[in-house]
N, C-alpha and C positions, 0 to 999 in steps of 0.2 A: 472598568471592564466586570461584568457580571460571569458567574461563573457558568453560565450557558453558551457566553459568547466566548470564553475561553475553550469549554468543549468543542464547539463549531471548528473555532480555529483551529484545535489540535486536530480534530478529525480531517478538516480539509488538507492541513498539510503532511499527515500520516498518510490519509489517501492517493492525496498528486504522490508520492514520494514511491510507495508502494507501487501505486499502477504502472510507473514508470520503469522501475525495477522488474518488474514480473512480465511486463511486455517485452523489455530488454533481453531476459534470460528466455523470452520465447522466440526471440529472432535468432537468438546464439543454437538454442536446439534444434528449433524447426527449419532453419532458414528463413531467405530473405522473403519467401513467397507465400510460403504459409504463416511465419509470424507476424507480418504485415497484414496477410488476409486475416487471420482469424485469433492472432495472438491478443487480439484488444480484448477478446471475450474471458479468458480466465484473469487478464489483468484487470478488467472492470469489477468481476468476482470477487478477484482477493482483495483490491483496492478499495473495494466498499465493506467488505468483511475486518478488515483490519483499522479502517476508518472508525467503524463504531468501537472496537474491543482498543482504544488506542490507550488509554490508560493502563488496561494490564500490559500491553508490548512494553509502555515505558516503565513501567515496573519490572516487569522480567529481563528488561537490557540492562538496569540498573543493580540488578541482584545478581547476574550472571558476569558484570564488569568485576566482580570481587572474587 
């Protein structure tokens, strides 16, 4: 597995997980109607940004663990 494949796999996993978490947060904060209707927009933006910077996110999580 090359470095590019590893980066893409990590970006996909991180983006998908963060998309789901942000969308669930929007559902809980805005309610079912608005959360389902427009909650996917901030979830898509946040998931995309976190997918790009996933190595930094992993480093920050490891450093905050201790």
